[in-house]
Every structure is written in C-alpha cells, then in structure tokens.
C-alpha positions, -999 to 999 in steps of 0.1 A, spaced: -476 495 -209 -457 466 -193 -421 478 -192 -395 460 -213 -361 450 -198 -376 443 -163 -388 409 -174 -375 390 -204 -396 360 -212 -389 345 -245 -426 350 -254 -423 388 -257 -387 402 -251 -370 418 -280 -333 408 -287 -320 443 -278 -333 439 -242 -307 414 -232 -279 440 -232 -301 470 -220 -292 491 -190 -310 508 -161 -305 540 -180 -324 525 -210 -352 515 -186 -353 550 -172 -354 565 -207 -384 544 -215 -403 552 -183 -397 589 -190 -409 585 -226 -441 569 -214 -446 597 -187 -441 625 -213 -464 608 -239 -494 606 -215 -494 569 -209 -517 560 -180 -493 536 -162 -461 516 -165 -460 481 -152 -435 457 -136 -439 419 -131 -429 397 -102 -410 365 -98 -385 357 -70 -366 329 -87 -370 307 -118 -362 270 -117 -339 256 -144 -367 237 -160 -384 269 -170 -354 292 -174 -351 287 -212 -386 300 -219 -390 325 -190 -354 335 -186 -342 344 -151 -344 382 -157 -373 394 -135 -366 427 -116 -382 432 -83 -414 453 -89 -412 474 -57 -375 483 -63 -381 490 -100 -413 510 -96 -398 530 -67 -368 538 -88 -389 550 -117 -413 569 -94 -384 591 -85 -376 600 -122 -412 604 -135 -439 629 -126 -475 617 -134 -475 582 -149 -491 556 -126 -472 525 -112 -487 492 -116 -475 457 -103 -486 434 -132 -487 413 -113 -474 409 -77 -475 373 -65 -486 384 -30 -491 348 -18 -453 345 -16 -452 370 12 -471 378 43 -497 406 38 -479 428 62 -447 426 43 -465 434 11 -484 462 27 -452 478 41 -435 477 7 -464 490 -14 -476 516 12 -442 530 12 -441 531 -26 -475 549 -28 -464 574 0 -431 582 -19 -447 585 -53 -476 608 -41 -503 582 -46 -495 567 -80 -497 530 -71 -520 505 -87 -515 471 -69 -520 444 -95 -521 408 -79 -521 373 -91 -520 337 -79 -486 328 -95 -477 296 -114 -442 284 -105 -443 258 -78 -406 259 -70 -409 296 -60 -436 288 -35 -418 258 -21 -385 278 -17 -400 304 5 -424 280 23 -456 293 7 -486 272 -2 -486 265 -39 -515 241 -41 -537 264 -19 -526 296 -37 -561 306 -49 -576 307 -13 -544 322 0 -547 350 -26 -584 356 -18 -575 361 19 -545 381 12 -565 406 -9 -588 409 21 -559 414 45 -543 440 22 -575 460 21 -571 464 59 -533 467 59 -533 494 31 -562 514 46 -560 546 65 -554 531 99 -520 533 116 -529 501 134 -548 479 109 -567 448 121 -575 417 103 -586 382 114 -587 354 88 -581 317 86 -544 321 76 -535 356 86 -543 376 117 -529 409 129 -537 438 152 -521 463 175 -492 466 151 -486 501 137 -474 507 102 -464 542 90 -462 557 65 -497 551 53 -504 552 15 -510 586 0 -543 573 -15 -572 567 8 -579 535 -11 -552 518 -31 -568 502 -63 -564 465 -64 -565 449 -98 -567 412 -102 -548 395 -129 -556 362 -147 -582 347 -171 -590 314 -155 -625 309 -140 -611 314 -105 -593 345 -115 -623 360 -132 -645 354 -101 -617 368 -79 -616 400 -99 -653 403 -100 -658 398 -63 -626 414 -48 -611 435 -74 -612 472 -84 -600 461 -118 -595 431 -139 -563 423 -159 -570 395 -183 -541 374 -194 -538 367 -231 -575 367 -239 -580 371 -276 -605 396 -289 -632 371 -297 -631 357 -261 -632 390 -242 -669 399 -245 -679 367 -229 -654 371 -202 -664 407 -195 -700 397 -193 -690 370 -168 -671 395 -147 -701 419 -146 -726 391 -138 -705 377 -109 -700 412 -95 -738 418 -95 -744 384 -80 -719 392 -52 -737 426 -45 -706 447 -54 -719 480 -65 -686 499 -71 -675 500 -108 -647 479 -120 -619 488 -144 -618 463 -172 -585 459 -189 -571 442 -220 -537 434 -235 -536 444 -272 -518 427 -300 -483 439 -306 -482 473 -323 -461 493 -346 -470 529 -355 -464 535 -392 -449 512 -419 -422 491 -402 -401 479 -432 -390 448 -413 -407 416 -402 -427 426 -371 -449 394 -370 -482 385 -385 -501 392 -353 -487 427 -351 -511 456 -358 -491 482 -379 -501 511 -401 -513 547 -400 -523 561 -367 -559 565 -377 -560 528 -387 -545 517 -354 -568 538 -335 -599 525 -353 -588 489 -345 -581 497 -308 -614 515 -304 -630 480 -308 -619 472 -274 -638 501 -259 -669 489 -278 -666 455 -259 -665 473 -225 -628 477 -220 -617 508 -200 -579 505 -204 -557 488 -228 -521 477 -222 -499 481 -253 -466 466 -264 -445 479 -294 -422 459 -317 -388 475 -318 -352 468 -325 -335 492 -302 -344 515 -272 -343 544 -296 -370 528 -318 -391 519 -288 -391 554 -274 -399 568 -309 -429 543 -310 -441 555 -275 -439 592 -287 -457 584 -319 -485 565 -301 -489 593 -276 -490 621 -302 -507 604 -332 -528 574 -320 -540 582 -285 -559 613 -295 -581 592 -317 -589 566 -291 -617 585 -273 -636 595 -305 -672 584 -300 -684 594 -335 -669 563 -352 
C-alpha cells in the first residue's frame, strides 16, 4: 500500500490526514507489517509550485527519510519508493541514500523510479525537465552499477560518468529491485527494457491486459530473459458494509466478494496489487488494514475459482 499522510494530493487524501502526526504514520506502518502486507510505499516531490499546490498540496515527505524511519519500527514489510524522481539528483547521491536504507533495513528496499512531471522542480535544482526521459534511462543504468556489490562502482554514459570512488555501506541485497512507474508509451518501454517491475499509474482494468501484453512483447524484443513483476493499483476498497458514502468507484462488501473481484487482476497477469482503503480516521484505516490482512488476503491466492 501507498502510505497515507506522507503525500496528500487532493486526488486521494482523506480529510483526517491533514492533522495526522508521525505517530499516526508509524501506527499505520506497523499495522501493515503485522497484517502481512508486501510493502509500504512513499512518494517523492522536492517542492510544489503555487500553480499546482491546490490540487497536489505541498505535503510530500522525503521518501528516504520516511522509509528509513519506518524501517526502524517494522520487521518484515518491504520499503518501496513509489516513485523516486531520480532525475532530480545525481545517481551517486541516489545510490548513497538508498544503499544506506537497504543496508540499515536488512535488504528490504524496492527502488521505484519515475520520470517526474513538475517542471519547476527540475528547474529549481538545475535538472533537465525536457530531457527527463533519456536522463531517467541513463540514471537507471548508472544506478545498476552504483547499487551493485562493488565498493568502487564504475559507469560511463553520455551524462554521468564515475569510477574510482568508493561507497560503503553496500546494499544488503545483491541486486536491488528497480520497478519503473508510469503508463505512457515511454514508461511502458522503459519498464519492459530496464525494469525488474512495472508500476502502472492509473490504468483502469479494461486497459491493463493490452498494457501488460505490450510490456511482455517489448521485453522479449529487447532480449531480456529475467521475469518482470507486473503491478496494478486497485480501486479504493472498504472491507465490509461502510454505512457512509465511500464513493461510487470504491469496492466494498464481504471479504469473499472483494477477493473475487481482486483475483481478476491475477487473471490478467498482475503479480502484485497496491490497495488503498477509504477511511475517516487513523483507527478506521488500521482496522481496514487488519481486516484485509485477516479476511481478504487469504482468499487472493485461491486458484480454484
């Protein structure tokens, strides 16, 4: 699940999040950890311009700081940047931050990356907004080297080049998974050719099968033999009968009904689903997390239906 509180876009934030505290964020992360969730995720923006602030808000926690804090108070849940706009930083800076996070968390990092969409952020830090696609492609390649096992990684590209510079600690994982976010043609190609996973952004169910087929075809065409983890973001969920207006797109009802609907993603070729629950308080959200883990999740892997 993408964590609440740490990003508060008007598209998805619940009213109670505006006054939530770090203790509330910790409570939610611990609930996800206890309930068997695969990962918790945190997004990335450096600064939001006034023209976008009404819709996006300016509340965007730093993902490395947030995930590091939560790594220290959880035990098994993986830590995903969804997504890190790595084109805003030199690859060695990104590698230093996330290698340290993986080392400290005992190998729980998934590095989700994306191109970004806010021009002013790029301009403020001197990054290339118009060329952010090619920059991201090369940054992923550079990060493969910089997050590898070598103390002195080496890379030579058109924009970035480094060698003879030691970085310890190394990640705890031998290979940090890199999941690529986005649903544009360029993002789909990038995920297929360079990613260990694909994180679609807002694709409805009826569009996913064609997108997944495209990812697989491009991967074969590029000669990449390793499997890729296909993801999906589900509709908003509510376990049980809500008794309040949760929105017409929200899937609500009995656990078995929710599970049956969510199993349709697996039938499309999706390997992991990111869920978001409607809630009116942190207590209701942690109750939803617990109910999903106990009553819905056990039905998701059933192959007889």
